[in-house]
C-alpha atoms as an extended CHARMM CRD file, in Angstrom:
* protein
*
       125  EXT
         1         1  UNK       CA            103.6030000000      123.2210000000       94.0790000000  PROA      1               0.0000000000
         2         2  UNK       CA            100.7910000000      125.6380000000       94.7240000000  PROA      2               0.0000000000
         3         3  UNK       CA            101.4830000000      129.2130000000       93.6460000000  PROA      3               0.0000000000
         4         4  UNK       CA            102.5360000000      131.6290000000       96.3580000000  PROA      4               0.0000000000
         5         5  UNK       CA            100.4000000000      134.7290000000       96.7340000000  PROA      5               0.0000000000
         6         6  UNK       CA            103.4100000000      136.7180000000       97.9390000000  PROA      6               0.0000000000
         7         7  UNK       CA            104.3620000000      137.6490000000       94.3460000000  PROA      7               0.0000000000
         8         8  UNK       CA            101.9860000000      140.5940000000       94.7450000000  PROA      8               0.0000000000
         9         9  UNK       CA            104.4560000000      142.4020000000       97.0260000000  PROA      9               0.0000000000
        10        10  UNK       CA            104.9640000000      145.9270000000       95.6060000000  PROA      10              0.0000000000
        11        11  UNK       CA            108.6500000000      145.5980000000       94.6730000000  PROA      11              0.0000000000
        12        12  UNK       CA            108.5080000000      148.8080000000       92.6490000000  PROA      12              0.0000000000
        13        13  UNK       CA            108.1720000000      150.7140000000       95.9290000000  PROA      13              0.0000000000
        14        14  UNK       CA            111.4990000000      149.3020000000       97.0690000000  PROA      14              0.0000000000
        15        15  UNK       CA            113.5170000000      149.0420000000       93.8710000000  PROA      15              0.0000000000
        16        16  UNK       CA            112.6600000000      152.1460000000       91.9030000000  PROA      16              0.0000000000
        17        17  UNK       CA            113.6210000000      151.7870000000       88.2470000000  PROA      17              0.0000000000
        18        18  UNK       CA            114.1840000000      148.0030000000       88.1030000000  PROA      18              0.0000000000
        19        19  UNK       CA            111.7130000000      146.3830000000       85.6850000000  PROA      19              0.0000000000
        20        20  UNK       CA            109.3840000000      143.5710000000       86.6970000000  PROA      20              0.0000000000
        21        21  UNK       CA            111.1510000000      141.3030000000       84.1760000000  PROA      21              0.0000000000
        22        22  UNK       CA            114.5700000000      142.0310000000       85.7090000000  PROA      22              0.0000000000
        23        23  UNK       CA            113.1920000000      141.4420000000       89.1850000000  PROA      23              0.0000000000
        24        24  UNK       CA            111.5520000000      138.1430000000       88.1660000000  PROA      24              0.0000000000
        25        25  UNK       CA            114.8810000000      136.9620000000       86.6790000000  PROA      25              0.0000000000
        26        26  UNK       CA            116.7410000000      138.0460000000       89.8320000000  PROA      26              0.0000000000
        27        27  UNK       CA            114.2290000000      136.2500000000       92.0590000000  PROA      27              0.0000000000
        28        28  UNK       CA            114.5610000000      133.0280000000       90.0480000000  PROA      28              0.0000000000
        29        29  UNK       CA            118.3500000000      133.1070000000       90.3800000000  PROA      29              0.0000000000
        30        30  UNK       CA            118.2470000000      133.8640000000       94.0920000000  PROA      30              0.0000000000
        31        31  UNK       CA            115.8180000000      131.0110000000       94.7180000000  PROA      31              0.0000000000
        32        32  UNK       CA            117.9650000000      128.4860000000       92.8320000000  PROA      32              0.0000000000
        33        33  UNK       CA            121.1570000000      129.6200000000       94.5750000000  PROA      33              0.0000000000
        34        34  UNK       CA            119.5340000000      129.4340000000       97.9920000000  PROA      34              0.0000000000
        35        35  UNK       CA            118.0500000000      126.0050000000       97.2570000000  PROA      35              0.0000000000
        36        36  UNK       CA            121.4120000000      124.6820000000       96.0990000000  PROA      36              0.0000000000
        37        37  UNK       CA            123.3720000000      125.9010000000       99.1010000000  PROA      37              0.0000000000
        38        38  UNK       CA            120.6880000000      125.0100000000      101.6290000000  PROA      38              0.0000000000
        39        39  UNK       CA            120.2040000000      121.3800000000      100.5900000000  PROA      39              0.0000000000
        40        40  UNK       CA            123.5970000000      120.1490000000       99.3220000000  PROA      40              0.0000000000
        41        41  UNK       CA            124.8740000000      117.7310000000      101.9630000000  PROA      41              0.0000000000
        42        42  UNK       CA            121.4230000000      116.7090000000      103.1770000000  PROA      42              0.0000000000
        43        43  UNK       CA            121.2190000000      112.9880000000      103.9850000000  PROA      43              0.0000000000
        44        44  UNK       CA            119.0890000000      111.1500000000      101.4030000000  PROA      44              0.0000000000
        45        45  UNK       CA            118.3420000000      107.6440000000      100.1890000000  PROA      45              0.0000000000
        46        46  UNK       CA            116.2910000000      106.3090000000       97.3260000000  PROA      46              0.0000000000
        47        47  UNK       CA            113.5530000000      105.5680000000       99.8580000000  PROA      47              0.0000000000
        48        48  UNK       CA            113.4980000000      109.1470000000      101.2380000000  PROA      48              0.0000000000
        49        49  UNK       CA            114.1040000000      111.0510000000       97.9820000000  PROA      49              0.0000000000
        50        50  UNK       CA            110.3910000000      111.6240000000       97.2270000000  PROA      50              0.0000000000
        51        51  UNK       CA            109.8650000000      113.1390000000      100.6690000000  PROA      51              0.0000000000
        52        52  UNK       CA            112.9110000000      115.3750000000      100.3260000000  PROA      52              0.0000000000
        53        53  UNK       CA            111.8640000000      116.5370000000       96.8400000000  PROA      53              0.0000000000
        54        54  UNK       CA            108.4380000000      117.5270000000       98.1800000000  PROA      54              0.0000000000
        55        55  UNK       CA            109.9530000000      119.2570000000      101.2250000000  PROA      55              0.0000000000
        56        56  UNK       CA            112.3730000000      121.2930000000       99.0860000000  PROA      56              0.0000000000
        57        57  UNK       CA            109.5640000000      122.2910000000       96.7350000000  PROA      57              0.0000000000
        58        58  UNK       CA            107.2630000000      123.2380000000       99.6020000000  PROA      58              0.0000000000
        59        59  UNK       CA            109.9660000000      125.3380000000      101.2770000000  PROA      59              0.0000000000
        60        60  UNK       CA            110.9070000000      127.1970000000       98.0890000000  PROA      60              0.0000000000
        61        61  UNK       CA            107.2690000000      127.8060000000       97.1640000000  PROA      61              0.0000000000
        62        62  UNK       CA            106.7870000000      129.8090000000      100.3810000000  PROA      62              0.0000000000
        63        63  UNK       CA            109.2050000000      132.4980000000       99.2270000000  PROA      63              0.0000000000
        64        64  UNK       CA            108.1150000000      135.7370000000       97.5260000000  PROA      64              0.0000000000
        65        65  UNK       CA            107.5010000000      135.6900000000       93.7630000000  PROA      65              0.0000000000
        66        66  UNK       CA            107.4670000000      131.8920000000       93.3730000000  PROA      66              0.0000000000
        67        67  UNK       CA            104.6650000000      130.7460000000       91.1160000000  PROA      67              0.0000000000
        68        68  UNK       CA            105.7540000000      127.1320000000       90.5650000000  PROA      68              0.0000000000
        69        69  UNK       CA            108.6590000000      124.8760000000       91.5060000000  PROA      69              0.0000000000
        70        70  UNK       CA            109.4360000000      121.2750000000       90.5660000000  PROA      70              0.0000000000
        71        71  UNK       CA            112.2640000000      119.3210000000       92.1910000000  PROA      71              0.0000000000
        72        72  UNK       CA            113.7390000000      115.9840000000       91.1500000000  PROA      72              0.0000000000
        73        73  UNK       CA            116.8410000000      114.2760000000       92.5340000000  PROA      73              0.0000000000
        74        74  UNK       CA            118.8490000000      111.8520000000       90.3850000000  PROA      74              0.0000000000
        75        75  UNK       CA            118.5280000000      108.5690000000       92.2300000000  PROA      75              0.0000000000
        76        76  UNK       CA            121.2760000000      107.0160000000       90.0790000000  PROA      76              0.0000000000
        77        77  UNK       CA            123.7730000000      109.1700000000       91.9830000000  PROA      77              0.0000000000
        78        78  UNK       CA            122.5730000000      107.9600000000       95.3930000000  PROA      78              0.0000000000
        79        79  UNK       CA            125.2400000000      105.5030000000       96.4720000000  PROA      79              0.0000000000
        80        80  UNK       CA            124.6970000000      104.3980000000      100.0650000000  PROA      80              0.0000000000
        81        81  UNK       CA            127.5660000000      104.9690000000      102.4810000000  PROA      81              0.0000000000
        82        82  UNK       CA            128.4300000000      102.5980000000      105.3530000000  PROA      82              0.0000000000
        83        83  UNK       CA            125.3400000000      103.8230000000      107.2100000000  PROA      83              0.0000000000
        84        84  UNK       CA            122.9310000000      103.2410000000      104.3180000000  PROA      84              0.0000000000
        85        85  UNK       CA            122.3770000000      106.7400000000      102.9840000000  PROA      85              0.0000000000
        86        86  UNK       CA            123.8930000000      109.1680000000      100.5110000000  PROA      86              0.0000000000
        87        87  UNK       CA            124.2230000000      112.9540000000      100.6250000000  PROA      87              0.0000000000
        88        88  UNK       CA            122.6720000000      115.3750000000       98.1570000000  PROA      88              0.0000000000
        89        89  UNK       CA            125.2120000000      116.6520000000       95.6240000000  PROA      89              0.0000000000
        90        90  UNK       CA            124.6020000000      119.5720000000       93.2970000000  PROA      90              0.0000000000
        91        91  UNK       CA            124.7290000000      117.2980000000       90.2710000000  PROA      91              0.0000000000
        92        92  UNK       CA            121.6940000000      115.3910000000       91.6110000000  PROA      92              0.0000000000
        93        93  UNK       CA            119.3510000000      118.3630000000       91.2120000000  PROA      93              0.0000000000
        94        94  UNK       CA            116.9070000000      118.8790000000       88.4170000000  PROA      94              0.0000000000
        95        95  UNK       CA            114.8450000000      121.8980000000       89.4420000000  PROA      95              0.0000000000
        96        96  UNK       CA            112.5510000000      124.1430000000       87.4380000000  PROA      96              0.0000000000
        97        97  UNK       CA            111.1810000000      127.3020000000       88.9960000000  PROA      97              0.0000000000
        98        98  UNK       CA            108.8070000000      129.9560000000       87.7080000000  PROA      98              0.0000000000
        99        99  UNK       CA            108.7940000000      133.3760000000       89.3060000000  PROA      99              0.0000000000
       100       100  UNK       CA            106.4130000000      136.2390000000       88.7110000000  PROA      100             0.0000000000
       101       101  UNK       CA            106.6530000000      139.9290000000       89.4810000000  PROA      101             0.0000000000
       102       102  UNK       CA            103.7590000000      142.0090000000       88.2140000000  PROA      102             0.0000000000
       103       103  UNK       CA            103.0140000000      140.7020000000       84.7300000000  PROA      103             0.0000000000
       104       104  UNK       CA            106.5840000000      139.4530000000       84.1740000000  PROA      104             0.0000000000
       105       105  UNK       CA            107.2680000000      135.7460000000       84.4880000000  PROA      105             0.0000000000
       106       106  UNK       CA            110.6250000000      133.9120000000       84.3630000000  PROA      106             0.0000000000
       107       107  UNK       CA            111.3910000000      130.2190000000       84.2330000000  PROA      107             0.0000000000
       108       108  UNK       CA            114.8020000000      129.0570000000       85.4010000000  PROA      108             0.0000000000
       109       109  UNK       CA            116.4810000000      125.6900000000       85.7910000000  PROA      109             0.0000000000
       110       110  UNK       CA            119.1240000000      123.9900000000       87.8960000000  PROA      110             0.0000000000
       111       111  UNK       CA            120.3570000000      120.8460000000       86.1500000000  PROA      111             0.0000000000
       112       112  UNK       CA            123.5330000000      118.8810000000       85.6130000000  PROA      112             0.0000000000
       113       113  UNK       CA            125.3710000000      119.9460000000       82.4530000000  PROA      113             0.0000000000
       114       114  UNK       CA            128.6840000000      118.2100000000       81.7180000000  PROA      114             0.0000000000
       115       115  UNK       CA            129.0350000000      117.0820000000       85.3550000000  PROA      115             0.0000000000
       116       116  UNK       CA            128.3320000000      120.6100000000       86.6510000000  PROA      116             0.0000000000
       117       117  UNK       CA            125.1990000000      121.8710000000       88.4630000000  PROA      117             0.0000000000
       118       118  UNK       CA            124.3280000000      124.6950000000       86.0670000000  PROA      118             0.0000000000
       119       119  UNK       CA            121.7120000000      127.3490000000       86.8460000000  PROA      119             0.0000000000
       120       120  UNK       CA            120.1900000000      129.0660000000       83.8270000000  PROA      120             0.0000000000
       121       121  UNK       CA            117.2990000000      131.2310000000       82.7500000000  PROA      121             0.0000000000
       122       122  UNK       CA            115.0630000000      129.3180000000       80.3540000000  PROA      122             0.0000000000
       123       123  UNK       CA            112.5830000000      132.0380000000       79.4380000000  PROA      123             0.0000000000
       124       124  UNK       CA            111.5030000000      135.4680000000       80.6210000000  PROA      124             0.0000000000
       125       125  UNK       CA            108.4460000000      137.2510000000       79.3140000000  PROA      125             0.0000000000
């Protein structure tokens, strides 16, 4: 996804003593949590998965501090119901997001770990 220019918002005016690195980590976590709760349950099929992945990425990339986001859904978990579609489950997500606040940058991930949709910080610098 194209980088959002909104990462230039002067968070230090609002948050006082919080460091840019802490804020970038917070923003990454908030984005992943919002993405998870917003899209779980969305109707999806193998044929529509590409479109949904792009739509999720485009929506998340509009938010403040997002520099990059990549979304993949595990098509192996898409078992059609009686009406021919599946629903997004948390374990289907593989998402990587990079947030930036000032010069601080954090990369975080949402991925299935031991049958659980785990959100984690990968790297902050």
